[in-house]
N, CA, C and O of each residue as an XYZ file, in Angstrom:
828
protein
N      46.259     16.562     24.057
C      47.341     15.907     25.174
C      47.419     14.565     25.420
O      46.449     13.966     25.885
N      48.825     13.819     25.076
C      49.493     12.430     25.229
C      49.297     11.935     26.532
O      49.893     12.529     27.431
N      48.571     10.949     26.831
C      48.770     10.403     28.565
C      49.656     10.316     28.517
O      50.346     10.248     27.500
N      50.149     10.266     30.186
C      51.138     10.100     30.943
C      51.126      9.648     32.181
O      50.246      9.951     32.987
N      52.295      8.735     32.486
C      51.978      7.681     34.235
C      52.508      8.241     35.144
O      53.535      8.904     35.287
N      51.320      7.755     36.055
C      51.446      8.732     37.423
C      52.110      7.813     38.625
O      51.444      7.566     39.631
N      53.076      7.460     38.512
C      53.626      6.367     39.543
C      53.079      6.346     40.633
O      53.076      7.482     41.108
N      52.456      5.380     41.489
C      52.228      5.391     42.714
C      53.051      4.273     43.528
O      52.947      3.136     43.067
N      53.920      4.445     44.768
C      54.617      3.499     45.059
C      53.749      2.383     45.957
O      52.552      2.405     46.240
N      54.781      1.394     46.306
C      53.837      0.534     47.034
C      53.329      0.942     48.497
O      53.838      1.904     49.073
N      52.430      0.269     49.012
C      52.052      0.695     50.294
C      52.786      0.409     51.092
O      52.203      0.437     52.176
N      54.452     -0.049     51.259
C      55.208     -0.374     52.160
C      56.735     -0.592     51.575
O      56.915     -1.649     50.970
N      57.507      0.036     51.663
C      58.929      0.227     51.073
C      59.999      0.251     51.805
O      59.977      1.121     52.676
N      60.969     -0.426     51.757
C      62.246     -0.029     52.211
C      63.127      1.213     51.408
O      63.307      1.072     50.198
N      63.650      2.377     52.069
C      63.601      3.119     50.935
C      64.809      2.895     50.235
O      64.793      2.998     49.008
N      65.874      2.600     50.838
C      66.914      2.552     49.958
C      67.162      1.421     49.457
O      68.364      1.226     49.276
N      66.048      0.070     48.972
C      66.200     -0.965     48.433
C      65.230     -0.454     47.204
O      65.413     -0.903     46.072
N      64.367      0.341     47.428
C      63.445      0.476     46.397
C      63.969      1.871     45.579
O      63.521      2.142     44.465
N      64.790      2.566     46.141
C      65.426      3.258     45.524
C      66.005      3.225     44.088
O      65.947      4.028     43.157
N      66.607      1.959     44.245
C      67.455      1.130     42.844
C      66.129      0.553     42.221
O      66.038      0.768     41.012
N      65.170     -0.075     42.743
C      64.131     -0.204     41.585
C      63.280      0.957     41.102
O      62.542      0.988     40.117
N      63.468      1.665     41.771
C      62.611      3.376     41.604
C      63.706      3.916     40.389
O      63.257      4.667     39.523
N      65.138      3.517     40.351
C      65.827      3.790     38.919
C      65.361      3.340     37.807
O      64.920      3.865     36.784
N      65.542      2.190     38.199
C      65.103      1.421     37.271
C      63.704      1.616     35.877
O      63.551      1.599     34.656
N      62.996      1.785     37.117
C      61.341      2.527     36.435
C      61.527      3.237     35.595
O      61.391      3.139     34.376
N      62.003      4.350     36.522
C      62.160      5.678     35.887
C      62.788      6.056     34.776
O      62.539      6.927     33.943
N      64.102      4.847     34.949
C      64.922      5.038     33.484
C      64.386      4.554     32.211
O      64.999      4.807     31.174
N      63.116      3.766     32.191
C      62.772      2.740     31.306
C      61.716      3.583     30.022
O      61.395      3.174     28.906
N      61.293      5.193     30.891
C      60.686      5.908     29.805
C      59.757      6.901     31.199
O      59.764      6.896     32.430
N      58.917      7.791     29.918
C      58.261      8.966     30.620
C      57.433      8.531     31.884
O      56.386      7.909     31.707
N      57.879      8.844     33.195
C      56.787      9.057     34.446
C      56.525     10.421     34.628
O      57.364     11.167     35.130
N      55.437     10.796     34.261
C      55.125     12.200     34.702
C      55.569     12.893     36.256
O      56.196     13.925     36.493
N      54.854     11.676     37.364
C      54.912     11.857     38.722
C      54.965     10.968     39.586
O      53.984     10.225     39.615
N      55.816     10.764     40.351
C      55.756      9.366     41.615
C      55.086     10.177     42.966
O      55.604     11.183     43.450
N      54.064      9.659     43.384
C      53.320      9.515     44.317
C      54.146      8.695     45.464
O      54.616      7.570     45.295
N      54.251      9.593     46.860
C      54.767      8.866     47.697
C      53.463      8.135     48.523
O      52.509      8.911     48.590
N      53.304      7.302     48.929
C      51.790      6.950     49.348
C      52.303      5.746     50.639
O      52.620      4.583     50.389
N      52.286      6.192     51.623
C      52.937      5.259     52.781
C      51.788      5.429     53.820
O      52.326      5.899     54.824
N      50.617      5.286     54.017
C      49.478      5.597     55.064
C      49.747      5.226     56.416
O      49.501      6.048     57.299
N      50.345      3.802     56.784
C      50.936      3.573     58.093
C      52.035      4.257     58.971
O      52.137      4.218     60.197
N      52.738      4.817     58.169
C      54.117      5.177     58.510
C      54.203      6.527     59.210
O      53.503      7.488     58.893
N      55.279      6.533     60.365
C      55.014      7.598     61.219
C      55.953      8.829     60.242
O      56.556      8.591     59.196
N      55.833     10.310     61.032
C      56.735     11.351     59.978
C      57.804     11.011     59.671
O      58.090     10.928     58.476
N      58.697     10.720     60.634
C      60.095     10.296     60.232
C      60.353      9.071     59.234
O      61.255      9.149     58.400
N      59.606      8.031     59.330
C      59.552      7.485     58.068
C      59.094      7.632     56.758
O      59.546      7.009     55.797
N      58.136      8.510     56.716
C      57.916      9.419     55.669
C      59.178     10.311     55.258
O      59.734     10.326     54.159
N      59.469     10.984     56.297
C      60.573     11.984     55.671
C      62.256     11.216     55.378
O      63.078     11.653     54.573
N      62.381     10.382     55.989
C      63.183      9.196     55.305
C      63.250      8.769     54.134
O      64.342      8.503     53.631
N      62.092      8.619     53.473
C      61.947      7.897     52.489
C      61.515      8.930     51.435
O      61.481      8.719     50.223
N      61.190     10.079     52.062
C      61.123     11.605     51.000
C      62.615     11.520     50.770
O      62.901     10.623     49.976
N      63.850     12.332     51.332
C      64.894     12.390     51.485
C      65.709     11.234     50.474
O      66.774     11.248     49.857
N      64.898     10.502     50.610
C      66.058      9.015     49.604
C      65.429      8.857     48.123
O      65.941      8.494     47.064
N      64.186      9.251     48.442
C      63.412      9.108     46.834
C      63.114     10.044     45.940
O      62.989      9.865     44.729
N      62.950     11.459     46.770
C      62.602     12.774     45.738
C      63.889     12.819     44.986
O      63.599     13.198     43.851
N      64.794     12.674     45.051
C      66.387     13.283     44.473
C      66.022     12.224     43.227
O      65.877     12.726     42.113
N      65.899     11.050     43.350
C      65.868      9.676     42.307
C      64.601     10.332     41.406
O      64.832     10.430     40.201
N      63.199     10.819     41.914
C      62.914     10.964     40.768
C      62.745     12.467     40.135
O      62.052     12.516     39.119
N      63.239     13.569     40.565
C      63.795     14.599     40.947
C      65.049     14.875     39.089
O      65.195     15.736     38.222
N      65.614     13.494     39.434
C      66.623     13.370     38.490
C      66.394     13.203     37.147
O      66.977     13.623     36.147
N      65.289     12.403     37.344
C      64.277     12.025     36.128
C      63.055     12.390     35.489
O      62.150     11.858     34.847
N      63.536     13.992     36.109
C      62.442     15.247     35.628
C      60.812     14.653     36.159
O      59.803     15.182     35.692
N      60.738     13.724     36.981
C      59.402     13.146     37.680
C      59.041     14.162     38.693
O      59.942     14.660     39.369
N      57.890     14.493     38.851
C      57.353     15.285     39.851
C      57.123     14.492     41.089
O      56.398     13.525     40.852
N      57.621     14.606     42.740
C      57.770     14.005     43.932
C      56.533     14.609     44.373
O      56.468     15.838     44.349
N      55.405     13.839     44.827
C      54.458     14.027     45.466
C      53.672     13.155     46.649
O      53.197     12.048     46.395
N      53.614     13.565     47.535
C      53.536     13.346     48.859
C      51.635     13.029     48.868
O      50.865     13.757     48.241
N      51.316     12.198     49.441
C      49.904     11.771     49.846
C      49.488     12.077     51.347
O      49.751     11.460     52.379
N      48.821     13.126     51.152
C      48.106     13.026     52.355
C      48.205     14.009     53.250
O      47.300     14.369     54.003
N      49.505     14.545     53.175
C      50.098     15.327     54.012
C      50.913     16.681     53.579
O      52.089     16.845     53.255
N      49.643     17.720     53.722
C      50.437     18.917     53.285
C      51.069     19.547     53.965
O      51.619     20.474     53.370
N      51.280     19.481     55.053
C      52.310     20.122     56.141
C      53.383     19.662     56.249
O      54.257     20.431     56.647
N      53.850     17.904     55.873
C      55.136     17.611     55.603
C      55.486     18.122     54.247
O      56.548     18.717     54.065
N      54.468     17.870     53.111
C      54.845     17.799     51.897
C      55.761     19.588     51.322
O      56.468     19.895     50.362
N      55.219     20.343     52.532
C      55.623     21.755     52.374
C      56.814     21.968     53.183
O      57.406     23.047     53.154
N      57.305     20.702     54.117
C      58.230     20.836     55.148
C      59.705     20.255     54.558
O      60.830     20.739     54.682
N      59.323     19.208     53.970
C      60.148     18.523     53.405
C      60.845     18.826     51.535
O      61.732     18.302     50.861
N      59.889     19.888     51.325
C      60.155     20.432     49.919
C      59.721     19.648     48.587
O      60.365     19.805     47.549
N      58.701     18.870     48.646
C      58.063     18.190     47.848
C      57.480     18.885     46.531
O      57.288     20.096     46.431
N      57.306     18.230     45.842
C      56.909     19.326     44.524
C      55.521     19.457     44.450
O      54.994     20.107     43.547
N      54.866     18.876     45.351
C      53.327     18.771     45.298
C      52.725     17.394     46.114
O      53.279     16.298     46.200
N      51.363     17.827     46.705
C      50.946     16.853     47.440
C      49.484     16.504     46.472
O      49.065     16.996     45.425
N      48.990     15.471     47.331
C      47.608     14.706     46.513
C      46.715     14.715     48.092
O      47.063     14.185     49.147
N      45.820     15.290     47.880
C      44.651     15.194     49.305
C      43.658     14.309     48.922
O      43.490     14.376     47.704
N      42.795     13.357     49.566
C      41.664     12.775     49.419
C      40.491     13.690     50.300
O      40.779     14.617     51.057
N      39.315     13.271     50.053
C      38.240     13.678     50.813
C      38.460     13.589     51.931
O      37.471     14.087     52.469
N      39.254     13.213     52.815
C      38.909     12.491     54.141
C      40.539     12.924     54.779
O      40.886     12.715     55.942
N      41.361     13.537     53.755
C      42.503     13.995     54.438
C      42.215     16.220     54.396
O      41.153     16.818     54.223
N      43.071     16.579     54.538
C      43.150     17.941     54.626
C      42.490     18.948     53.039
O      42.628     18.814     51.823
N      41.963     19.656     53.695
C      41.020     20.428     52.334
C      41.808     20.802     51.696
O      42.966     20.827     52.115
N      41.399     21.350     50.109
C      42.189     22.030     49.380
C      42.660     23.017     49.699
O      43.876     23.212     49.694
N      41.805     23.848     50.045
C      42.079     25.305     50.491
C      43.401     25.178     51.603
O      44.205     26.086     51.817
N      43.409     24.206     52.065
C      44.339     23.785     53.454
C      45.734     23.601     52.751
O      46.677     24.319     53.082
N      45.832     22.856     52.000
C      46.425     22.149     51.083
C      47.249     23.266     50.517
O      48.464     23.362     50.691
N      46.369     24.269     49.691
C      46.944     24.954     49.035
C      47.862     25.955     49.966
O      48.962     26.337     49.568
N      47.408     26.281     51.023
C      47.948     27.483     51.997
C      49.247     27.004     51.946
O      50.192     27.612     51.443
N      49.323     25.222     52.800
C      50.595     25.371     53.438
C      51.424     25.192     51.579
O      52.387     25.954     51.665
N      51.437     24.774     50.588
C      51.982     24.292     49.345
C      52.464     25.709     48.799
O      53.505     25.865     48.160
N      51.450     26.854     49.181
C      51.962     27.729     48.326
C      51.765     27.582     46.457
O      51.822     26.496     45.880
N      51.521     28.986     45.715
C      50.928     28.904     44.462
C      51.335     28.124     43.334
O      50.725     27.899     42.288
N      52.815     27.633     43.834
C      53.558     27.214     42.751
C      53.978     25.600     42.531
O      54.626     25.154     41.584
N      53.430     24.855     43.662
C      53.118     23.581     43.675
C      52.140     22.950     42.961
O      51.216     23.345     42.249
N      52.580     21.790     43.336
C      51.165     20.760     42.640
C      49.841     20.335     44.151
O      49.999     20.117     45.352
N      49.080     20.369     43.584
C      47.816     20.336     44.761
C      46.753     19.427     43.773
O      46.125     19.980     42.870
N      46.633     17.992     44.051
C      46.026     17.747     43.438
C      44.682     16.353     44.411
O      45.006     15.574     45.307
N      43.500     16.489     43.885
C      42.548     16.002     44.703
C      41.841     14.971     44.267
O      41.446     14.946     43.101
N      41.591     14.020     45.098
C      40.387     12.934     44.610
C      39.442     13.226     44.592
O      39.168     14.052     45.462
N      38.101     12.734     43.496
C      37.057     13.331     43.122
C      36.384     11.493     43.424
O      35.288     11.386     42.873
N      36.683     10.588     43.912
C      35.814      9.589     43.517
C      35.114      9.253     41.958
O      35.846      9.191     40.971
N      34.065      9.106     41.884
C      33.249      9.437     40.504
C      32.433     10.488     40.598
O      31.272     10.460     40.189
N      33.126     11.766     41.292
C      31.794     12.456     41.640
C      31.709     14.120     40.975
O      32.306     14.994     41.604
N      31.144     14.405     40.021
C      31.153     15.566     39.625
C      31.204     16.749     40.233
O      31.917     17.692     39.888
N      30.368     16.719     41.248
C      30.273     17.777     42.002
C      31.989     17.857     42.492
O      32.795     18.644     41.995
N      32.207     17.168     43.234
C      33.633     17.172     43.478
C      34.926     17.923     43.338
O      35.761     18.591     43.948
N      34.497     17.262     41.820
C      35.745     17.902     40.669
C      35.245     19.265     40.693
O      35.858     20.261     41.076
N      34.323     19.209     40.339
C      34.142     20.735     39.874
C      34.391     21.898     40.870
O      34.913     22.991     40.649
N      33.805     21.306     42.215
C      34.742     22.375     43.516
C      35.882     22.276     43.541
O      36.498     23.318     43.761
N      36.651     21.043     43.338
C      38.338     21.021     43.248
C      39.159     21.954     42.060
O      40.235     22.550     42.015
N      38.175     21.756     41.265
C      39.098     22.597     39.764
C      38.602     24.177     39.738
O      39.369     25.045     39.320
N      37.435     24.455     40.152
C      37.009     25.484     40.457
C      37.598     26.300     41.892
O      37.292     27.491     41.951
N      38.311     25.814     42.892
C      39.175     26.182     43.704
C      40.578     26.650     43.447
O      41.240     27.526     44.003
N      40.881     25.760     42.366
C      42.446     25.869     41.812
C      43.225     24.792     41.739
O      44.453     24.880     41.772
N      42.264     23.114     41.581
C      43.532     21.844     41.741
C      44.248     22.070     40.967
O      43.983     23.020     40.231
N      45.255     21.461     40.794
C      46.145     21.245     39.172
C      45.564     20.355     38.503
O      45.588     20.387     37.273
N      44.677     19.004     39.468
C      44.339     17.864     38.502
C      43.318     17.291     39.641
O      43.617     17.412     40.829
N      42.052     16.638     39.219
C      41.402     15.807     39.611
C      41.654     14.671     39.657
O      42.610     14.303     38.974
N      40.934     13.683     40.446
C      41.459     12.241     40.313
C      40.175     11.506     40.239
O      39.490     11.747     41.233
N      39.663     10.765     39.479
C      38.507      9.763     39.510
C      39.279      8.086     39.976
O      40.382      7.549     39.874
N      38.127      7.799     40.433
C      38.416      6.310     40.267
C      37.824      5.831     41.575
O      37.448      6.679     42.385
N      37.690      4.312     41.896
C      38.738      3.292     41.400
C      37.605      2.923     39.809
O      36.381      2.788     39.811
N      38.410      2.855     38.790
C      37.791      2.221     37.634
C      38.021      0.833     37.693
O      37.350      0.169     36.902
N      38.926      0.123     38.550
C      38.603     -1.456     38.341
C      39.161     -2.057     39.846
O      39.852     -1.426     40.647
N      38.810     -3.037     39.953
C      39.163     -3.632     41.523
C      40.416     -3.733     41.459
O      41.009     -4.327     40.559
N      41.086     -3.005     42.673
C      42.488     -3.024     43.382
C      42.731     -4.069     44.391
O      41.903     -4.731     45.018
N      43.830     -4.094     44.428
C      44.248     -4.524     46.255
C      45.366     -4.243     46.812
O      46.097     -4.897     47.556
N      45.478     -2.517     46.098
C      46.157     -1.526     46.740
C      45.482     -0.732     47.781
O      46.260     -0.020     48.416
N      44.132     -0.654     48.158
C      43.771     -0.169     48.967
C      41.933     -0.230     48.717
O      41.431      0.086     47.638
N      41.162     -0.662     49.845
C      39.975     -1.017     50.024
C      39.293      0.094     48.751
O      39.373      1.318     48.861
N      38.826     -0.398     47.919
C      37.516      0.621     47.256
C      36.292      0.296     47.708
O      35.692     -0.774     47.809
N      35.863      2.128     48.126
C      35.147      2.386     48.456
C      33.815      3.025     47.148
O      32.597      2.885     47.041
N      34.731      3.636     46.466
C      34.340      4.273     45.400
C      34.516      3.693     44.298
O      35.642      3.221     44.141
N      33.412      3.497     43.052
C      33.374      3.003     41.790
C      33.603      4.351     40.713
O      32.794      5.184     41.122
N      34.245      4.862     39.676
C      34.065      5.856     38.744
C      33.616      5.077     37.561
O      33.596      3.854     37.699
N      33.170      5.695     36.168
C      32.678      5.258     34.977
C      33.642      5.928     34.006
O      34.148      7.026     34.242
N      33.867      5.237     32.933
C      34.588      5.892     31.860
C      33.899      6.630     31.244
O      34.604      7.288     30.479
N      32.238      7.029     31.120
C      31.629      7.950     30.712
C      31.604      9.407     31.672
O      31.129     10.426     31.171
N      32.132      9.420     33.035
C      32.659     10.248     33.856
C      33.803     10.644     33.022
O      33.491     11.370     32.077
N      35.218     10.311     33.147
C      36.175     10.286     32.796
C      35.994     11.286     31.475
O      36.098     12.508     31.585
N      35.700     10.596     30.173
C      35.622     11.216     29.128
C      34.362     12.494     28.707
O      34.335     13.237     27.726
N      33.555     12.402     29.675
C      32.769     13.865     29.897
C      34.171     14.815     30.134
O      34.667     15.480     29.225
N      34.798     14.747     31.729
C      35.562     15.461     32.070
C      36.972     16.472     30.905
O      37.363     17.607     30.633
N      37.250     14.809     30.564
C      38.259     15.397     29.765
C      38.108     15.832     28.516
O      39.176     16.198     28.024
N      36.487     16.003     27.296
C      36.556     16.490     26.637
C      35.545     18.171     27.191
O      35.356     19.091     26.395
N      35.246     18.186     28.074
C      34.821     19.533     28.420
C      35.707     20.406     29.651
O      35.413     21.576     29.898
N      36.369     19.978     30.084
C      37.190     20.799     31.319
C      38.617     21.191     30.941
O      39.287     20.581     30.108
N      39.020     22.255     31.622
C      40.539     22.253     30.971
C      41.170     21.937     32.537
O      42.390     22.082     32.450
N      40.929     21.701     33.408
C      41.850     21.155     34.589
C      41.735     19.475     34.272
O      40.754     18.749     34.109
N      43.606     19.135     34.262
C      43.788     17.543     33.951
C      42.959     16.798     35.138
O      42.521     17.020     36.267
N      43.038     15.596     33.988
C      42.199     14.397     35.080
C      43.061     13.206     35.101
O      43.911     12.794     34.312
N      42.659     12.815     36.097
C      44.013     11.033     36.579
C      42.619     10.198     37.066
O      41.740     10.415     37.900
N      42.922      9.050     36.016
C      42.403      8.015     36.186
C      43.337      6.923     37.152
O      44.492      6.563     36.923
N      42.198      6.404     38.634
C      43.213      5.780     39.266
C      42.027      4.477     39.617
O      40.798      4.431     39.571
N      42.935      3.644     39.925
C      42.485      2.378     40.764
C      42.314      0.935     39.758
O      41.412      0.825     38.928
N      43.338     -0.101     40.010
C      43.362     -1.374     39.468
C      43.710     -1.232     37.921
O      43.191     -1.934     37.053
N      44.726     -0.160     37.666
C      44.952      0.434     36.128
C      46.263     -0.775     35.759
O      47.079     -0.920     36.669
N      46.392     -1.282     34.992
C      47.147     -2.481     34.201
C      47.074     -2.076     32.618
O      46.305     -1.457     31.884
N      48.531     -2.904     32.493
C      48.893     -2.862     30.839
C      47.769     -2.854     30.127
O      47.240     -2.102     29.308
N      47.406     -4.421     30.911
C      46.446     -4.993     29.952
C      44.841     -4.374     29.828
O      44.112     -4.605     28.863
N      44.484     -3.601     30.926
C      42.924     -3.052     30.839
C      42.961     -1.356     30.630
O      41.905     -0.892     30.199
N      43.756     -0.653     30.817
C      44.474      0.349     30.341
C      43.571      1.411     28.932
O      43.199      2.584     28.966
N      43.476      0.361     27.811
C      43.278      1.166     26.540
C      42.044      1.672     26.881
O      42.079      2.683     26.180
N      41.154      1.710     27.349
C      39.793      2.290     27.242
C      39.944      3.824     28.035
O      39.392      4.874     27.702
N      40.895      3.584     29.215
C      40.814      4.973     29.883
C      41.575      6.125     28.725
O      41.082      7.170     28.300
N      42.824      5.571     28.429
C      43.521      6.374     27.333
C      42.729      7.042     26.555
O      42.771      8.270     26.489
N      41.487      5.931     25.521
C      41.053      6.665     24.715
C      39.974      7.640     25.159
O      39.726      8.630     24.471
N      39.126      7.309     26.643
C      38.499      8.258     26.821
C      39.364      9.874     27.137
O      38.713     10.867     27.460
N      40.647      9.905     27.004
C      40.967     11.098     27.043
C      41.810     10.896     28.712
O      42.868     10.541     28.190
N      41.966     10.875     29.436
C      42.638     10.347     30.976
C      44.019     11.202     30.216
O      44.550     10.940     29.137
N      44.379     12.351     31.250
C      45.432     12.778     31.104
C      46.357     12.454     31.754
O      47.264     13.197     31.381
N      46.920     11.470     32.899
C      47.129     10.599     33.960
C      46.703      9.164     33.990
O      45.668      8.765     33.457
N      47.224      8.699     34.389
C      47.000      6.905     34.776
C      47.936      7.025     35.739
O      49.129      7.278     35.569
N      47.248      6.796     36.974
C      47.711      6.455     38.286
C      47.913      5.053     38.469
O      46.980      4.256     38.568
N      49.382      4.678     38.525
C      49.254      3.345     38.212
C      50.181      2.819     40.282
O      50.962      3.540     40.903
N      49.871      2.008     40.541
C      50.549      1.343     41.554
C      51.100     -0.146     41.548
O      52.145     -0.231     40.903
N      50.681     -1.292     42.078
C      50.887     -2.777     41.320
C      50.855     -3.236     40.069
O      51.391     -4.295     39.744
N      50.138     -2.370     39.160
C      50.285     -2.756     37.800
C      51.472     -2.402     37.427
O      51.866     -2.755     36.316
N      52.261     -1.659     38.244
C      53.670     -1.334     37.658
C      54.889     -2.198     38.521
O      55.716     -2.892     37.929
N      54.864     -2.067     39.760
C      55.843     -2.897     40.831
C      55.474     -4.359     40.316
O      56.347     -4.919     39.652
N      54.428     -4.959     40.517
C      53.731     -6.699     40.419
C      53.837     -7.029     38.897
O      53.648     -8.202     38.575
N      54.166     -5.966     37.776
C      54.065     -6.690     36.497
C      55.145     -7.661     36.625
O      56.205     -7.488     37.226
N      54.627     -9.073     35.771
C      55.103    -10.047     35.354
C      56.624     -9.516     34.615
O      57.478    -10.388     34.453
N      56.830     -8.578     34.328
C      57.960     -8.624     33.195
C      59.031     -7.697     34.207
O      60.228     -7.849     33.963
N      58.775     -7.047     34.971
C      59.135     -6.215     36.269
C      58.554     -4.685     35.932
O      57.656     -4.358     35.157
N      59.406     -3.863     36.807
C      58.124     -2.508     36.592
C      59.439     -1.430     35.863
O      59.328     -0.206     35.932
N      60.235     -1.875     35.416
C      60.536     -1.406     33.720
C      60.289     -1.670     32.341
O      60.580     -0.868     31.453
N      59.742     -2.816     32.140
C      58.752     -3.232     31.433
C      57.400     -2.779     31.240
O      56.857     -2.497     30.172
N      56.867     -2.740     32.544
C      55.436     -1.830     32.727
C      55.535     -0.808     31.899
O      55.036     -0.604     30.792
N      56.445     -0.012     32.767
C      56.824      1.697     32.470
C      56.854      1.642     30.685
O      56.134      2.439     30.083
N      57.768      0.610     29.866
C      58.125      0.791     28.636
C      56.495      0.433     27.769
O      55.896      0.906     26.803
N      56.322     -0.390     28.516
C      55.076     -1.073     27.803
C      53.536      0.275     28.226
O      52.750      0.383     27.284
N      53.281      0.938     29.174
C      52.431      2.279     29.087
C      52.822      2.924     28.213
O      52.146      3.192     27.220
N      54.236      3.380     28.450
C      54.392      4.146     27.353
C      54.134      3.856     25.859
O      53.357      4.507     25.161
N      54.835      2.861     25.468
C      54.452      2.149     24.430
C      52.948      2.402     23.499
O      52.784      2.609     22.297
N      51.792      2.262     24.852
C      50.632      2.337     24.706
C      50.099      3.957     24.407
O      49.252      4.301     23.582
N      50.816      4.759     25.278
C      50.282      5.999     24.970
C      51.076      6.328     24.044
O      50.510      7.320     23.586
N      52.096      6.165     23.388
C      52.617      6.722     21.877
C      51.829      6.284     20.709
O      51.732      6.896     19.646
N      51.105      4.809     21.112
C      50.279      4.437     19.882
C      48.769      5.124     19.943
O      47.958      5.104     19.017
N      48.598      5.669     21.099
C      46.997      5.790     21.104
C      46.693      7.554     20.019
O      45.551      7.967     19.819
């Protein structure tokens, strides 16, 4: 399976202005998923952002995934939800989302957490952080050997996350990551987000 891009929104955004930037980014190349990650936003702000951005993502065949909140993800009709270890439990998320929508689980650098999530039925497990990141405070680090071992031996797709850029992602692609989750590495790219999406996809195609 070729590695694909999993975009994470900036930590703060104005939905209508960001929608234009998102259109340009998604129009530049394949993006598997867009995760809306607004940690300190109210339910109303999350709902407003979802109503504006989800149609943009879906028009480009990009799954729209909400971070942390399976209750809101189900209510708003999102394609999926991503839960961390301190958020809703997997079982709670699956119950809210039903059998046909995406539930992904953060597993930090832990084989045990990944096994648990995979056996429970998670659609993907996420390992990280692989590199320093300014998007969130890094409490956990993952090593590339873990990513390579999982990709080689397990069938549940694996997402690599944390400080990933066009410049540093080659070892993660080589290790077998199914998806690279990227935020500032796209939105703050020197050439702009569309250029970053093109560059990531060129690397994926050449791997």
